[in-house]
C-alpha positions, 0 to 999 in steps of 0.5 A: 500500500502506498505511503503518503507524507503530510503536513497538517495543522491542529485546532490551535493552528500548530503544524505537524508532519508525519506519514500515513498508509492509504490506497489513494491521496483522498483516503490519506486526507480522510485519515488525517482528518479523522485524527482531528487534523487539517491537512496542509500538504499530502505527497506520496512517498518517492513522488515529491517532497514536502515544503518547509512550511504550509505558508510556502506551499500556499504561495507556490500554489497561488503563483501557479494559479496566476499562470494562464498556462498552468493546468490548474487554471486561473482565478478571479475572473467571471464565467458564463451562467451556463458553465456554472450551471453545468458545474453545479449539476455535475457536482450535485450528481457526484456527491449524490453518488456517494463521492466525498466533496473534496474528491468530487472537486478534484474529479471536476477540476481535471475534466473542466476545460474552462481555465477560470472555473478550473482554477476556481475549483482547485482553489475551492479544493485547497480551501476545503482541504485546509479545513474551511467549509464549502460555503466559506470557500465559495464566499471567497469567489463572489464574482462567480458564486453570488449570495444566493449560491453561497447561502443555499450551500451553507444551509445544505451544510448545516442541514446535512443535505448538501447534495439535495441543495446542490440539485435544487440549485442546479434546477434553479439555474437551469430554469432561470437560464431557460427563461432568460434565453426565451426573453432574449430570443424574443428580442433578437428578431425585431432588433435584427430586422430593424438593423437590416432596415436601417442599413438598407435605408442608409445605403439607399440614401447615400448611394442610390438616391443621389444618382437618381437625383442627378439623373432627374436634375438633367431633365429640366421638364421633370416635375418631382412628386412630393414624396420624391422631394422629401426623399431627395431632401433627406439624402441631400441633408445626410450627404451635406457637410456644413460642419468641419467638412464632415457629412451630416450622416456621421454627425447623426450616428455620432449623436445617436451613440452619444445619446445611447451612452448618456442614457446608459450612464443615466440608467446606472444612477439610482433615479435613472435605474428606477425610472427605466425599470418602471418603464419596463413594467409599463410598456405595452406587450413587452411590459407584461413579459417583464412583469411575469418574468420578474414574478417568476424569478422572485417566486423561484428564488424565494421558494428555493431558498426557503425550501433549502433551509435558509431563514425567511429574512435572509432569504428575502434579502438575497431575493431582493438583491437578485431581483433584477428590477428596482421596483421589484426590489423595493416591494421585496424590501417592504415585505422584509420589513413587514416580516421583521415586525412579525406581520404577514407577507401578503399585505406588503405584496398587495400594497406594492401593486406589482404582483398579480392577484393570483400570486398574492392569493397563492402566497396567502394560502401557502402561509395559512397552510404552512406550505409557503415554499411549495406555493412559491415554486408552483407560482414560479412554474405557472409564470414560467409557462406564462412567459413561454406562451407570451414570448411565443405569441409575441414572436408570431406577432412581431414577424409579420409586423416587422416584415411589413415595416421593412417593406414599407420603409424600403418600398417608400424609397423605391416608389419615390425614386421610380415614380418620377421616372414613370411620369417621364416615360408616360409624357414621352409616349404621350 
């Protein structure tokens, strides 16, 4: 049986070293922990040497993580939600299969292609191996693991149901990711069509229209219709250079960019963010989708947290921070204050005017029957379906509308160009 050399620390932080016989490194670590020590370094005899102190070993590991070419990857960056979702699902499956947490992290780090997540998993494994809890290790990487993630894991550790909580967390991430993709897909189509319409319009105004204008200018007897005069006027305005010999079209697009940047900066302020989020909820058609998605997000987040054992006040704080809408966050803050004073959740929800009546009724029933988490998750499922149906309906309506708009824009310009030409041909034939 292989022999492993190790350095470890006791509860007082004093370091000691020794050897242990074990079939694998993971088993050696478990044996060391069973003796009441926190492993700092474990090396198989003949395949490496121990460093002089645990601190030096930690420095070496840190330097190795900072190297992008290192097989351990890098830490400190961000990862895509889909990558985190897959990691959570895989870790939950491994732990549910009976694999120890540290061993599961080691297995995932070896198979993880993303260098940032691989480095983070290695850092988590090092922290857990050093005696930290998994939630404490996660809290050291706030850019990747938010408060919701950390607190759910903490509740799972305290309740001894970490694998169950991780499975719930993976399901929550999958449904949230699916909902977000549905909304994004509904917005992509009109944006693409509008971009194509603007590009075609600019090309016609800057390239095609001036040639037709020159042709009609050579025809002294050609009388231009009103629509043609308007189109030629716009083209002349865009091509003229009144300031610094720069065409007006450049100033037009520069002004649009500046307005967009200014609007984005204003949206980052407290008042601007509130105004924009309020407008999102009041927009026709789109506002209904935003409201339903916000309600689904609130219900699923709060229901998942409470089901996992997170205290209601702490769960409300996390839900408020992850609501994604200032108006919804304000309503959740009022709910938090009411619950803190020993009142019901229903009254502040109803007073906010944000949540639909069905949500308030189901929450009321959940409180009375003691099944609030289950009711919240049912509300989330219902509104996920509502968002799905609304997005599908919106897409089916937008497609013909955007095609008609594109046809009208391009068709109007083409009609303005060829109408004078048709009149000239008719006059010649006459």
